[in-house]
Backbone as a printed PyTorch tensor [residue, N CA C, xyz], in Angstrom:
tensor([[[ 23.3340, -17.2210,  -0.8380],
         [ 23.4340, -15.7310,  -0.5810],
         [ 22.0690, -14.9980,  -0.3630]],

        [[ 22.2500, -13.7750,   0.2290],
         [ 20.8850, -13.2930,   0.8880],
         [ 20.4180, -12.4110,  -0.1690]],

        [[ 18.8700, -12.3280,  -0.2590],
         [ 17.9560, -11.8470,  -1.3970],
         [ 17.9040, -10.4920,  -1.3210]],

        [[ 18.0110,  -9.5480,  -2.2690],
         [ 17.8090,  -8.4340,  -1.9140],
         [ 16.5470,  -7.9270,  -1.1880]],

        [[ 16.3270,  -6.9140,  -0.4430],
         [ 15.2630,  -6.9530,   0.1240],
         [ 14.6040,  -5.3190,  -0.2170]],

        [[ 13.3140,  -5.5070,  -0.3200],
         [ 12.6410,  -4.3450,  -1.1220],
         [ 11.3010,  -4.0210,   0.1070]],

        [[ 11.2700,  -2.7850,   0.9060],
         [ 10.1240,  -2.4060,   1.7510],
         [  8.9650,  -1.9650,   0.9810]],

        [[  7.7660,  -2.3780,   0.9990],
         [  6.6930,  -1.9310,   0.0210],
         [  5.5970,  -1.2320,   1.2660]],

        [[  5.3420,  -0.0830,   0.9770],
         [  4.4220,   0.6210,   2.0710],
         [  3.5460,   0.8440,   0.9240]],

        [[  2.0090,   0.1690,   1.5760],
         [  0.7580,   0.5430,   0.6780],
         [ -0.2920,   0.8930,   1.3740]],

        [[ -1.4040,   1.0590,   0.7500],
         [ -2.4030,   1.1610,   1.6600],
         [ -3.9300,   0.9480,   0.8810]],

        [[ -5.0590,   0.0730,   1.1760],
         [ -5.8750,  -0.6570,   0.2330],
         [ -6.6340,   0.5920,  -0.3130]],

        [[ -7.1220,   1.6020,   0.1780],
         [ -8.0350,   2.6560,  -0.6790],
         [ -7.1940,   3.3070,  -1.9820]],

        [[ -5.7860,   3.1840,  -1.7140],
         [ -5.0530,   4.0540,  -2.7730],
         [ -5.4770,   3.1690,  -4.6090]],

        [[ -5.8660,   3.8130,  -5.1780],
         [ -6.1740,   3.1440,  -6.3700],
         [ -4.5940,   2.7870,  -7.0180]],

        [[ -3.6230,   3.4970,  -6.9340],
         [ -2.6180,   3.5900,  -7.6860],
         [ -1.5530,   2.2750,  -6.7830]],

        [[ -2.0000,   2.1230,  -5.7380],
         [ -1.0930,   1.1670,  -4.8480],
         [ -1.8210,  -0.1290,  -5.8290]],

        [[ -3.2250,  -0.3570,  -5.7300],
         [ -3.7580,  -1.5270,  -6.1570],
         [ -3.1790,  -1.9400,  -7.4000]],

        [[ -3.2750,  -0.8350,  -8.0910],
         [ -2.7400,  -1.3510,  -9.8430],
         [ -1.1120,  -1.4380, -10.1130]],

        [[ -0.7720,  -1.2710,  -8.8220],
         [  1.2080,  -1.2730,  -8.7620],
         [  1.6010,  -2.9690,  -8.0600]],

        [[  0.2830,  -3.7950,  -7.6740],
         [  0.5290,  -5.0570,  -6.8430],
         [  1.2590,  -5.9880,  -7.9370]],

        [[  0.2830,  -6.0900,  -9.2360],
         [  0.8590,  -7.2940, -10.1800],
         [  2.6450,  -6.9130, -10.1830]],

        [[  2.8480,  -6.0880, -10.7490],
         [  4.5360,  -5.4460, -10.8930],
         [  5.4530,  -6.0750,  -9.8020]],

        [[  4.7150,  -5.5960,  -8.4390],
         [  5.4070,  -5.6440,  -7.3700],
         [  5.8070,  -7.2120,  -7.3660]],

        [[  4.5910,  -7.6010,  -6.8610],
         [  4.8130,  -9.0640,  -6.8780],
         [  5.7840,  -9.8510,  -7.6190]],

        [[  5.4190,  -9.7070,  -9.0780],
         [  6.4220,  -9.8450, -10.0260],
         [  8.4810, -10.1110,  -9.7300]],

        [[  8.3170,  -8.7690,  -9.2250],
         [  9.4820,  -8.6230,  -8.6730],
         [ 10.5570, -10.0280,  -8.0630]],

        [[  9.7630, -10.5110,  -7.1150],
         [ 10.0480, -11.8750,  -6.4230],
         [ 10.4270, -12.7130,  -7.1660]],

        [[  9.3600, -13.0290,  -8.3860],
         [  9.9800, -14.1910,  -9.3060],
         [ 10.9290, -13.7720, -10.3590]],

        [[ 10.7580, -12.4190, -10.6740],
         [ 12.2280, -12.1790, -12.0660],
         [ 13.0700, -11.6540, -11.5600]],

        [[ 13.3790, -11.1750, -10.4540],
         [ 14.5450, -10.5260,  -9.7480],
         [ 15.1530, -11.3930,  -8.4420]],

        [[ 14.1020, -11.9430,  -7.7450],
         [ 14.6920, -12.7400,  -6.7690],
         [ 14.7880, -11.9040,  -5.5800]],

        [[ 13.9360, -10.9430,  -5.6190],
         [ 13.8160, -10.2050,  -4.3560],
         [ 13.0910, -10.5030,  -3.2680]],

        [[ 13.0150, -10.0200,  -1.7980],
         [ 12.2020, -10.6680,  -0.7080],
         [ 11.5220,  -9.1480,  -0.8000]],

        [[  9.8460,  -9.1080,  -0.5280],
         [  9.1010,  -8.2850,  -0.2430],
         [  8.7230,  -8.0690,   1.3390]],

        [[  8.8600,  -6.6680,   1.5520],
         [  7.9790,  -6.3680,   3.0350],
         [  7.3850,  -5.6910,   3.0270]],

        [[  5.7720,  -6.0640,   3.1590],
         [  4.7370,  -5.3590,   2.9350],
         [  4.5740,  -4.4510,   4.3200]],

        [[  4.2530,  -3.3620,   4.6570],
         [  3.8340,  -2.3290,   5.2840],
         [  2.7900,  -1.9260,   5.3460]],

        [[  2.1480,  -1.3910,   6.2570],
         [  0.8400,  -0.6710,   5.7260],
         [  1.3170,   1.1440,   5.8940]],

        [[  0.8180,   1.9430,   5.0740],
         [  1.0390,   3.3830,   5.4220],
         [ -0.3730,   4.0130,   5.0730]],

        [[ -1.1380,   4.0090,   6.2900],
         [ -2.4300,   4.4140,   6.2910],
         [ -2.1750,   6.0520,   5.6280]],

        [[ -3.0210,   6.2070,   4.5890],
         [ -3.3230,   7.8160,   4.5990],
         [ -4.0470,   8.2740,   5.1380]],

        [[ -3.9970,   9.4830,   5.7550],
         [ -4.7800,  10.2630,   6.2250],
         [ -5.1850,  11.4730,   5.2880]],

        [[ -6.2280,  11.2150,   4.9050],
         [ -6.6460,  11.8350,   3.2980],
         [ -7.0220,  13.3060,   3.6950]],

        [[ -7.9950,  13.5660,   4.9780],
         [ -8.1200,  15.1440,   5.1630],
         [ -6.4760,  16.0140,   5.2420]],

        [[ -5.5010,  14.8140,   5.9840],
         [ -4.4040,  15.7790,   6.3130],
         [ -4.2200,  16.4320,   5.1640]],

        [[ -4.1620,  15.6450,   3.7450],
         [ -3.0570,  16.3560,   2.7300],
         [ -3.9230,  16.7320,   1.5770]],

        [[ -5.5530,  16.4140,   1.5950],
         [ -6.2290,  16.7460,   0.7130],
         [ -7.4660,  17.8320,   1.1930]],

        [[ -7.1780,  18.2330,   2.7460],
         [ -8.3240,  18.8380,   2.9520],
         [ -9.7940,  18.3890,   3.1560]],

        [[-10.6420,  19.4380,   3.7490],
         [-12.0600,  18.5770,   4.0050],
         [-12.7350,  18.9880,   2.3890]],

        [[-13.4240,  17.7970,   2.5380],
         [-14.5010,  18.0150,   1.5540],
         [-14.9660,  19.5080,   1.0980]],

        [[-15.8760,  19.5990,   2.0710],
         [-16.0590,  21.2500,   1.7650],
         [-15.3660,  22.3500,   1.2840]],

        [[-13.6960,  22.0720,   1.9260],
         [-13.1810,  22.9180,   1.4470],
         [-12.5390,  22.8800,   0.0290]],

        [[-12.4410,  21.9800,  -0.7280],
         [-12.0230,  21.4850,  -2.0460],
         [-12.3210,  22.1790,  -3.2070]],

        [[-12.0420,  22.8940,  -4.0470],
         [-12.0220,  23.6020,  -5.1240],
         [-12.7700,  22.6420,  -6.1830]],

        [[-12.9850,  23.4980,  -7.4960],
         [-13.1810,  22.6810,  -8.5750],
         [-11.9630,  22.2850,  -9.3240]],

        [[-10.8330,  23.0150,  -9.1390],
         [ -9.4370,  22.6420,  -9.8660],
         [ -8.9810,  21.0920,  -8.8720]],

        [[ -9.2200,  20.9350,  -7.6400],
         [ -9.1970,  19.9630,  -6.9380],
         [ -9.8470,  18.6380,  -7.5920]],

        [[-11.0770,  18.7050,  -7.5630],
         [-12.0560,  17.5250,  -8.1150],
         [-11.7640,  17.4490,  -9.5160]],

        [[-11.4380,  18.3050, -10.3720],
         [-10.8310,  17.7770, -11.7330],
         [ -9.5710,  16.9890, -11.6530]],

        [[ -8.5930,  17.3920, -10.9010],
         [ -7.5550,  16.5070, -10.4380],
         [ -7.9370,  15.0000, -10.4000]],

        [[ -9.1530,  14.9750,  -8.9390],
         [ -9.4740,  14.1550,  -8.3110],
         [ -9.9930,  12.9000,  -9.6110]],

        [[-10.6370,  13.4200, -10.4060],
         [-11.7530,  13.0570, -11.4620],
         [-10.3970,  12.3590, -12.3990]],

        [[ -9.4250,  13.1640, -12.6460],
         [ -8.2850,  12.2090, -13.8310],
         [ -7.8920,  11.4650, -12.9390]],

        [[ -7.3320,  11.6710, -11.8370],
         [ -6.5730,  10.2850, -11.1610],
         [ -7.3740,   9.3720, -10.7850]],

        [[ -8.4990,   9.2390, -10.8710],
         [ -9.3890,   7.8900, -11.1610],
         [ -9.6120,   7.4660, -12.4310]],

        [[ -9.2810,   8.2680, -12.9200],
         [ -9.8770,   7.8470, -14.5270],
         [ -8.2160,   7.2500, -15.0160]],

        [[ -7.4360,   7.9220, -14.7200],
         [ -6.0270,   7.3280, -14.9690],
         [ -5.7820,   6.0860, -14.1080]],

        [[ -5.9350,   5.6430, -12.7740],
         [ -5.9100,   4.4900, -12.3660],
         [ -6.4120,   3.6820, -13.3790]],

        [[ -7.8930,   3.9910, -13.7310],
         [ -9.0110,   2.5350, -13.9340],
         [ -8.3450,   2.1120, -15.2470]],

        [[ -7.3760,   3.1630, -16.2040],
         [ -6.8110,   2.4440, -17.5180],
         [ -5.8230,   1.7550, -17.0710]],

        [[ -4.9790,   1.8140, -15.9470],
         [ -4.0980,   0.7910, -15.5070],
         [ -4.9330,  -0.4960, -15.0950]],

        [[ -5.9050,  -0.2790, -14.1260],
         [ -6.7790,  -1.6800, -14.2490],
         [ -7.3340,  -2.3320, -15.0960]],

        [[ -7.7590,  -1.5290, -15.9600],
         [ -8.6950,  -2.2740, -17.2720],
         [ -7.3820,  -2.9590, -18.1340]],

        [[ -6.0050,  -2.3520, -18.1820],
         [ -5.1990,  -3.0660, -18.7410],
         [ -5.0640,  -4.6180, -18.3280]],

        [[ -4.9070,  -4.5310, -16.6690],
         [ -4.8360,  -6.0700, -15.9830],
         [ -6.0220,  -6.8490, -15.8790]],

        [[ -7.2010,  -6.4540, -16.2520],
         [ -8.2370,  -7.4330, -16.3390],
         [ -8.9130,  -7.0420, -14.7030]],

        [[ -8.5060,  -5.7180, -14.0010],
         [ -9.5160,  -5.4380, -12.8780],
         [-10.3410,  -4.4160, -12.9730]],

        [[-11.2420,  -4.9270, -12.1480],
         [-12.2320,  -3.7450, -11.7100],
         [-12.1720,  -3.0440, -10.6490]],

        [[-12.1980,  -1.6630, -11.0800],
         [-11.9900,  -0.7720, -10.1110],
         [-13.3030,   0.2700,  -9.8920]],

        [[-13.9280,   0.4960,  -9.1630],
         [-14.7730,   1.1540,  -8.7190],
         [-14.6530,   2.3610,  -7.8050]],

        [[-14.7050,   3.6670,  -8.0930],
         [-14.7040,   4.4830,  -7.3160],
         [-15.2530,   4.3640,  -5.8430]],

        [[-14.1680,   5.2310,  -5.1940],
         [-14.6510,   4.9010,  -3.3680],
         [-15.9870,   5.7210,  -3.3770]],

        [[-17.0180,   5.1100,  -2.0260],
         [-18.1320,   5.7210,  -1.9860],
         [-18.0870,   6.7830,  -1.2340]],

        [[-17.0410,   6.8180,  -0.3240],
         [-16.9020,   8.2460,   1.0950],
         [-15.3470,   7.8420,   1.3240]],

        [[-14.9540,   8.7940,   2.2850],
         [-13.6760,   8.9000,   2.6370],
         [-13.5910,   7.7820,   3.5910]],

        [[-12.4380,   6.9590,   3.6220],
         [-12.1350,   5.7800,   4.3550],
         [-10.8120,   5.6950,   5.4270]],

        [[-11.4420,   5.5610,   6.6470],
         [-10.4690,   5.2900,   7.6640],
         [ -9.8100,   3.7300,   7.5560]],

        [[ -8.9280,   3.4330,   6.7520],
         [ -8.1470,   2.1470,   6.5920],
         [ -7.3670,   1.7120,   7.5590]],

        [[ -7.5730,   2.2270,   8.8870],
         [ -6.8550,   1.5260,   9.8850],
         [ -7.1320,  -0.2290,  10.0990]],

        [[ -8.3330,  -0.7040,  10.0120],
         [ -8.5870,  -2.2170,  10.6030],
         [ -7.9120,  -2.7800,   9.4030]],

        [[ -8.1630,  -2.5390,   7.9820],
         [ -7.4760,  -2.9750,   6.7570],
         [ -6.0030,  -3.2980,   7.1430]],

        [[ -5.5690,  -1.8130,   7.7960],
         [ -3.4930,  -2.1980,   7.5790],
         [ -3.4620,  -3.0350,   9.0770]],

        [[ -4.2390,  -3.2150,   9.8690],
         [ -4.0840,  -3.8560,  11.2130],
         [ -4.3720,  -5.2810,  10.4180]],

        [[ -5.5350,  -5.5630,   9.8290],
         [ -5.6430,  -6.6320,   9.2100],
         [ -4.3220,  -7.5820,   8.2000]],

        [[ -3.4930,  -6.5330,   8.0380],
         [ -2.3740,  -6.9900,   7.0540],
         [ -1.5200,  -7.3690,   7.8560]],

        [[ -1.0740,  -6.5100,   9.3200],
         [ -0.1410,  -6.9160,   9.8330],
         [ -0.4210,  -8.3530,  10.6930]],

        [[ -2.0500,  -8.4630,  11.0150],
         [ -2.0950,  -9.7910,  11.4690],
         [ -1.7930, -11.1670,  10.3760]],

        [[ -2.0980, -10.9360,   9.3590],
         [ -2.2040, -11.9810,   8.1230],
         [ -0.6890, -12.0560,   8.1360]],

        [[ -0.0620, -11.3690,   8.0830],
         [  1.4240, -11.7530,   8.0800],
         [  2.1500, -12.5870,   9.0680]],

        [[  1.5250, -12.1000,  10.0280],
         [  2.0120, -12.9270,  11.3680],
         [  1.5350, -14.0220,  11.3650]],

        [[  0.2300, -14.7740,  10.6620],
         [ -0.3640, -16.0850,  10.7100],
         [ -0.1230, -17.1290,   9.1360]],

        [[  0.5520, -16.4160,   8.4120],
         [  0.9010, -16.8390,   7.0030],
         [ -0.1670, -16.7350,   6.2020]],

        [[ -0.9730, -15.7230,   6.2670],
         [ -2.0690, -15.7350,   5.6410],
         [ -2.0550, -14.3360,   4.6840]],

        [[ -0.7680, -13.5260,   4.6640],
         [ -0.5660, -12.3860,   3.6410],
         [ -1.5120, -12.3230,   2.2660]],

        [[ -0.8210, -13.2050,   1.3480],
         [ -0.9520, -12.8790,   0.2530],
         [ -2.7840, -12.9280,  -0.0090]],

        [[ -3.1390, -14.0290,   0.0100],
         [ -4.8650, -14.4210,   0.4890],
         [ -5.3560, -13.1340,   1.0240]],

        [[ -5.1590, -12.4910,   2.5520],
         [ -5.6700, -11.4280,   2.6550],
         [ -5.4870, -10.1570,   2.0330]],

        [[ -4.2550,  -9.9950,   1.2720],
         [ -3.8100,  -8.6810,   0.5970],
         [ -4.8800,  -8.7290,  -0.5070]],

        [[ -4.7010,  -9.8810,  -1.5410],
         [ -5.6000,  -9.8920,  -2.8210],
         [ -6.8360,  -9.8970,  -2.5430]],

        [[ -7.5130, -10.6310,  -1.4680],
         [ -9.2280, -10.2710,  -1.3420],
         [ -9.4050,  -8.9510,  -0.6450]],

        [[ -8.8130,  -8.4880,   0.1570],
         [ -8.8560,  -6.9730,   0.4810],
         [ -9.0440,  -5.7340,  -0.7430]],

        [[ -7.8290,  -5.9470,  -1.2380],
         [ -7.4040,  -4.9370,  -2.4390],
         [ -8.9560,  -5.4830,  -3.4550]],

        [[ -9.0710,  -6.6000,  -3.7970],
         [ -9.9760,  -6.9190,  -5.0550],
         [-11.8510,  -6.4960,  -4.3550]],

        [[-11.8840,  -7.0160,  -3.3590],
         [-13.4350,  -6.6500,  -2.5480],
         [-13.3980,  -5.0140,  -2.2250]],

        [[-12.3040,  -4.8100,  -1.6910],
         [-12.6810,  -3.3250,  -1.7810],
         [-13.2190,  -2.1050,  -3.1230]],

        [[-12.1730,  -2.5370,  -3.8870],
         [-12.4430,  -1.7200,  -5.3240],
         [-13.4770,  -2.3780,  -6.2100]],

        [[-14.2700,  -3.8380,  -5.6600],
         [-15.5740,  -3.7330,  -6.2290],
         [-16.5910,  -3.9990,  -5.3620]],

        [[-16.5730,  -2.8210,  -4.6630],
         [-17.5720,  -2.1020,  -3.6410],
         [-18.2190,  -3.1990,  -2.9250]],

        [[-17.3350,  -4.4170,  -2.4360],
         [-17.8950,  -5.3740,  -1.4480],
         [-17.0050,  -5.1320,  -0.3170]],

        [[-16.6110,  -4.6190,   0.1090],
         [-16.0220,  -4.5860,   1.4290],
         [-15.7490,  -3.1170,   1.8620]],

        [[-16.2980,  -2.6790,   3.4670],
         [-15.8970,  -1.7040,   3.6580],
         [-14.5940,  -1.6660,   4.6960]],

        [[-13.8000,  -1.6290,   4.0950],
         [-12.2650,  -1.5500,   4.9960],
         [-12.0450,  -1.0190,   6.4660]],

        [[-13.1600,  -0.0950,   6.5950],
         [-13.2530,   0.6230,   8.1940],
         [-13.8950,  -0.0730,   9.0590]],

        [[-14.7500,  -0.9470,   8.8250],
         [-15.6050,  -1.9740,   9.6780],
         [-14.8710,  -3.2730,  10.1400]],

        [[-14.6230,  -3.0260,  11.4500],
         [-13.8100,  -4.2840,  11.8800],
         [-14.2370,  -5.5380,  11.7040]],

        [[-16.2070,  -5.8780,  11.4270],
         [-16.6800,  -6.9130,  11.5840],
         [-16.4530,  -7.3570,  10.3150]],

        [[-16.2040,  -6.3640,   9.1140],
         [-15.9140,  -6.7230,   7.7970],
         [-14.7210,  -7.4650,   7.5770]],

        [[-13.4420,  -6.9380,   8.3110],
         [-12.2690,  -7.1650,   7.9090],
         [-11.9880,  -8.3610,   8.6550]],

        [[-12.6810,  -8.5100,   9.9340],
         [-13.0280, -10.1380,  10.5640],
         [-13.3670, -11.1310,   9.7810]],

        [[-14.2320, -10.8530,   8.9330],
         [-14.7320, -11.5280,   8.0640],
         [-13.6970, -12.0110,   6.6950]],

        [[-12.9420, -11.2090,   6.6570],
         [-11.9200, -11.5090,   5.4460],
         [-11.1150, -12.3970,   5.9670]],

        [[-10.8030, -12.2650,   7.2910],
         [ -9.6900, -13.3420,   7.9600],
         [-10.4490, -14.6700,   7.9800]],

        [[-11.7390, -14.4960,   8.4730],
         [-11.8860, -15.6490,   8.9240],
         [-12.1170, -16.8800,   7.3580]],

        [[-12.7460, -15.8050,   6.2910],
         [-12.6850, -16.4640,   4.9860],
         [-11.7670, -17.0790,   4.8860]],

        [[-10.3150, -16.8760,   4.9560],
         [ -9.2380, -17.1300,   4.3210],
         [ -8.5920, -18.2750,   5.4580]],

        [[ -9.4290, -18.3280,   6.6000],
         [ -8.8660, -19.6080,   7.2330],
         [ -8.2450, -19.0040,   8.8780]],

        [[ -8.2400, -17.5150,   8.7170],
         [ -8.1860, -17.2450,   9.9210],
         [ -8.5470, -17.1520,  11.0680]],

        [[ -8.1190, -16.6270,  12.6340],
         [ -8.6440, -16.6060,  13.3360],
         [ -9.1620, -15.1300,  13.8130]],

        [[-10.3000, -14.9460,  13.6390],
         [-11.4280, -13.8510,  13.4740],
         [-11.3540, -13.1200,  14.7030]],

        [[-11.3880, -13.9470,  15.9590],
         [-11.4390, -13.5760,  17.0800],
         [-10.0840, -13.2100,  17.8170]],

        [[ -9.2140, -13.6400,  17.3510],
         [ -7.9240, -13.4710,  17.6700],
         [ -7.3760, -12.3020,  16.8070]],

        [[ -7.7410, -11.8760,  15.7140],
         [ -7.8190, -10.5110,  14.9070],
         [ -8.5230,  -9.2820,  15.9310]],

        [[ -9.7790,  -9.7240,  16.0770],
         [-10.3200,  -8.7620,  17.1250],
         [ -9.7100,  -7.9090,  18.0520]],

        [[ -9.1220,  -9.1080,  18.8540],
         [ -8.3230,  -8.6640,  20.1860],
         [ -7.0240,  -7.9430,  19.8450]],

        [[ -6.6330,  -8.3280,  18.6090],
         [ -5.1880,  -7.8470,  18.1870],
         [ -5.5420,  -6.1880,  18.1110]],

        [[ -6.6250,  -6.3250,  17.2800],
         [ -7.0490,  -4.8360,  17.3730],
         [ -7.5760,  -3.6730,  18.3340]],

        [[ -7.9230,  -4.7370,  19.5410],
         [ -8.3910,  -3.7510,  20.5030],
         [ -7.2410,  -3.8780,  21.5440]],

        [[ -6.0250,  -4.4670,  21.3940],
         [ -4.8640,  -4.5300,  21.7560],
         [ -3.6860,  -3.4290,  21.4580]],

        [[ -2.6290,  -4.7810,  20.6380],
         [ -1.3560,  -3.9170,  20.4050],
         [ -1.3440,  -3.0020,  19.4300]],

        [[ -2.5390,  -3.4250,  18.5390],
         [ -2.5300,  -2.9210,  16.5680],
         [ -2.6620,  -1.5010,  16.7210]],

        [[ -2.8770,  -0.7570,  17.5550],
         [ -2.9120,   0.6830,  17.3850],
         [ -1.4380,   1.3690,  17.5370]],

        [[ -0.5060,   0.8640,  18.4790],
         [  0.5030,   1.2710,  18.6080],
         [  1.7440,   0.8620,  17.6840]],

        [[  1.5540,  -0.4480,  17.3930],
         [  2.2170,  -1.1070,  16.6100],
         [  1.9520,  -0.1270,  14.9370]],

        [[  0.8580,  -0.1640,  14.3550],
         [  0.6320,   0.4430,  13.2270],
         [  0.9800,   1.8760,  13.3010]],

        [[  1.0480,   2.7340,  14.3040],
         [  1.2500,   3.9710,  14.6020],
         [  2.9860,   4.2270,  14.3600]],

        [[  3.5100,   3.1050,  14.9400],
         [  5.1000,   3.1020,  15.1810],
         [  5.3340,   2.5980,  13.5030]],

        [[  5.0270,   2.4490,  13.0770],
         [  5.3400,   1.9570,  11.6690],
         [  4.9400,   3.1050,  10.5390]],

        [[  3.9160,   3.7420,  10.9370],
         [  3.6690,   4.9110,  10.0970],
         [  4.5310,   6.2050,  10.5330]],

        [[  5.0290,   6.1540,  11.6910],
         [  6.2930,   7.2920,  12.3990],
         [  7.7370,   6.9630,  11.7180]],

        [[  7.6770,   5.5660,  11.4980],
         [  9.1080,   5.1050,  11.0410],
         [  9.0540,   5.5250,   9.7150]],

        [[  7.8020,   5.1920,   8.7100],
         [  7.8360,   5.3560,   7.5120],
         [  8.3740,   6.7360,   7.1510]],

        [[  7.1680,   7.7230,   7.9080],
         [  7.5730,   9.1540,   7.7700],
         [  8.8750,   9.7670,   8.1290]],

        [[  9.8630,   9.0510,   9.1740],
         [ 11.0770,   9.6440,   9.3770],
         [ 12.1110,   8.9830,   8.1320]],

        [[ 11.5740,   7.8310,   7.5630],
         [ 12.3180,   7.6530,   6.3790],
         [ 11.9710,   8.9090,   5.0710]],

        [[ 10.6810,   9.1740,   4.8960],
         [ 10.6360,  10.6560,   3.9830],
         [  9.2850,   9.8200,   3.3090]],

        [[  8.6820,   8.8400,   3.8990],
         [  7.3540,   8.3340,   3.0440],
         [  6.3830,   9.5540,   3.0940]],

        [[  5.3470,   9.2790,   2.3980],
         [  4.6670,  10.7330,   2.1160],
         [  3.5270,   9.8750,   1.2970]],

        [[  3.4600,   8.9090,   0.9840],
         [  2.3070,   8.4020,  -0.3970],
         [  2.5030,   6.8880,  -0.7610]],

        [[  1.6880,   6.4360,  -1.2490],
         [  1.9560,   5.0910,  -1.9580],
         [  1.5340,   4.6730,  -3.1320]],

        [[  2.1580,   3.9470,  -3.7190],
         [  3.0220,   3.0150,  -3.2340],
         [  4.2430,   3.5770,  -2.6910]],

        [[  5.0110,   3.4990,  -1.9890],
         [  6.4900,   3.4550,  -1.8950],
         [  7.3060,   2.4820,  -1.6340]],

        [[  8.4230,   1.9760,  -2.2050],
         [  8.9600,   0.9440,  -2.5160],
         [ 10.5090,   1.9440,  -1.6920]],

        [[ 11.4090,   1.1500,  -0.8130],
         [ 12.6300,   1.3920,  -0.2220],
         [ 13.4750,   0.5730,  -0.2650]],

        [[ 14.8340,   0.7810,  -1.2140],
         [ 15.5970,  -0.3970,  -1.5090],
         [ 16.8380,   0.1600,  -0.9340]],

        [[ 17.6810,  -0.2810,  -0.3220],
         [ 19.2970,   0.2740,   0.2380],
         [ 19.3030,   1.7050,   0.6710]],

        [[ 17.6060,   1.9130,   1.3220],
         [ 17.5340,   3.3510,   1.9280],
         [ 16.9250,   4.6780,   0.8010]],

        [[ 17.0060,   4.0830,  -0.4920],
         [ 16.2700,   4.5900,  -1.4870],
         [ 15.0830,   4.7200,  -1.5830]],

        [[ 14.2340,   5.8400,  -2.0490],
         [ 12.6120,   5.9040,  -1.9040],
         [ 12.3550,   6.0240,  -3.5980]],

        [[ 11.3360,   5.1020,  -3.7140],
         [ 10.7610,   5.1190,  -5.2260],
         [  9.2030,   5.3370,  -4.8010]],

        [[  8.7020,   6.3230,  -5.0830],
         [  7.1450,   6.3050,  -5.0390],
         [  6.5530,   6.4100,  -6.3890]],

        [[  5.3320,   5.3880,  -6.3040],
         [  4.3850,   5.3200,  -7.2430],
         [  5.1930,   4.0650,  -8.4820]],

        [[  3.6830,   3.5960,  -8.5510],
         [  3.8780,   2.4630,  -9.7260],
         [  5.1810,   2.7570, -10.9930]],

        [[  4.8330,   3.8940, -10.9800],
         [  6.0080,   4.3490, -12.3940],
         [  7.2360,   4.5910, -12.3710]],

        [[  7.4050,   4.3260, -10.9310],
         [  8.8650,   4.2640, -10.5270],
         [  9.3690,   2.9050, -10.6180]],

        [[  8.6160,   1.7620, -10.8830],
         [  9.1800,   0.5580, -10.4300],
         [ 10.3250,   0.0680, -11.2670]],

        [[ 10.3280,   0.7630, -12.6420],
         [ 11.5580,   0.4670, -13.4830],
         [ 12.6050,   0.9090, -13.4440]],

        [[ 12.5810,   2.2720, -12.4100],
         [ 13.7220,   2.7430, -11.9400],
         [ 14.3210,   2.0940, -10.7700]],

        [[ 13.4470,   1.6290,  -9.6090],
         [ 13.7260,   0.4180,  -8.9750],
         [ 14.0980,  -0.5590,  -9.5590]],

        [[ 13.9320,  -1.5060, -10.5130],
         [ 14.4910,  -2.5740, -11.0720],
         [ 16.4010,  -2.2440, -11.5610]],

        [[ 16.2020,  -0.9910, -12.0240],
         [ 17.5350,  -0.7710, -12.4370],
         [ 18.5770,  -0.6410, -11.2850]],

        [[ 17.8880,  -0.0830, -10.1640],
         [ 18.5070,  -0.5010,  -8.9150],
         [ 19.0820,  -1.7510,  -8.3000]],

        [[ 17.8730,  -2.2710,  -8.4230],
         [ 17.9970,  -3.6940,  -7.8300],
         [ 19.1590,  -4.7580,  -8.8010]],

        [[ 19.0770,  -4.2860, -10.4630],
         [ 19.9900,  -5.0190, -11.0270],
         [ 21.4260,  -4.4440, -11.0550]],

        [[ 21.6470,  -3.3570, -10.2140],
         [ 22.8850,  -2.1850, -10.4520],
         [ 22.6750,  -1.3670,  -9.2340]],

        [[ 22.7170,  -2.1710,  -7.9470],
         [ 22.7890,  -1.3750,  -6.6610],
         [ 24.0970,  -0.3820,  -6.4100]],

        [[ 25.0870,  -1.0750,  -6.8770],
         [ 26.2860,  -0.0080,  -6.8950],
         [ 25.9670,   1.8320,  -7.4400]],

        [[ 24.9370,   1.6760,  -7.9150],
         [ 24.4580,   3.2050,  -8.3820],
         [ 23.5410,   3.8760,  -7.6510]],

        [[ 23.3850,   3.4180,  -6.7050],
         [ 22.1940,   3.9230,  -5.1060],
         [ 23.2770,   5.1340,  -5.0000]],

        [[ 24.5420,   4.5450,  -4.4130],
         [ 25.4420,   5.6800,  -3.6840],
         [ 25.6880,   6.7330,  -4.8570]],

        [[ 26.0390,   6.6620,  -5.7800],
         [ 26.1980,   7.5350,  -7.2160],
         [ 24.7830,   8.6100,  -6.9970]],

        [[ 23.5920,   7.7980,  -7.0560],
         [ 22.2960,   8.8780,  -7.2000],
         [ 21.9620,   9.6090,  -6.0520]],

        [[ 22.2790,   8.8270,  -4.8390],
         [ 22.1900,   9.9050,  -3.3370],
         [ 22.8350,  10.7050,  -3.5070]],

        [[ 24.2720,  10.9080,  -3.7320],
         [ 25.2040,  11.8670,  -3.5430],
         [ 25.0290,  12.9410,  -4.3490]],

        [[ 24.6900,  12.4150,  -5.7510],
         [ 24.1950,  13.5920,  -6.6950],
         [ 22.7090,  14.2920,  -6.1200]],

        [[ 22.2270,  13.4610,  -5.7050],
         [ 21.0280,  14.5060,  -5.1460],
         [ 21.4390,  15.4530,  -3.8670]],

        [[ 22.3590,  14.8180,  -3.0690],
         [ 22.5250,  15.6890,  -1.7450],
         [ 23.3080,  16.9200,  -2.2600]],

        [[ 24.0810,  16.7520,  -3.3680],
         [ 24.7480,  18.0710,  -3.9500],
         [ 24.2860,  19.1450,  -4.0190]],

        [[ 22.9300,  18.7790,  -4.6630],
         [ 22.4400,  19.7720,  -5.2550],
         [ 21.6360,  20.9410,  -4.2300]]])
């Protein structure tokens, strides 16, 4: 019998993606699903605006969001230090794709999240991501060749496909064509995994509104 498949879009610079990891990986063990991890690299200025244009209201929301995510992190024994600047996470996203192809995904994924949120890794520096690849037994030179070659086109195609599905943030889970955004939707995702026949009803109700 084929395992239920859940696609997960994530970004290493998202605090909420970081704290959702443990529950998402637990789906594999508890519910026998197969997780397909893909990057959705957030373009921060596109939806948050430039730093100079942000209002006091915006910064209150940002401070609360990190405080809220840190509560989830603390409950899991995770360290979460606020980002020091705005990051372009393309290199870390390319590393995810490369690591998957070479059987290194979980070690890479855990290392990048943990080191970034501990202020031990600059995820937009090619040399630092190459260092992670090398440290987990991968081919750093092969990774750099991938980044300079087909990585950008593959990455952008994945983003375009995600947005065609309706993805706009992370973590986003896709199960049988239905989207679930945020770690607080994992319980709803579990309900769908246990009762997949309810998806058609849920989608039909949404389309009738």
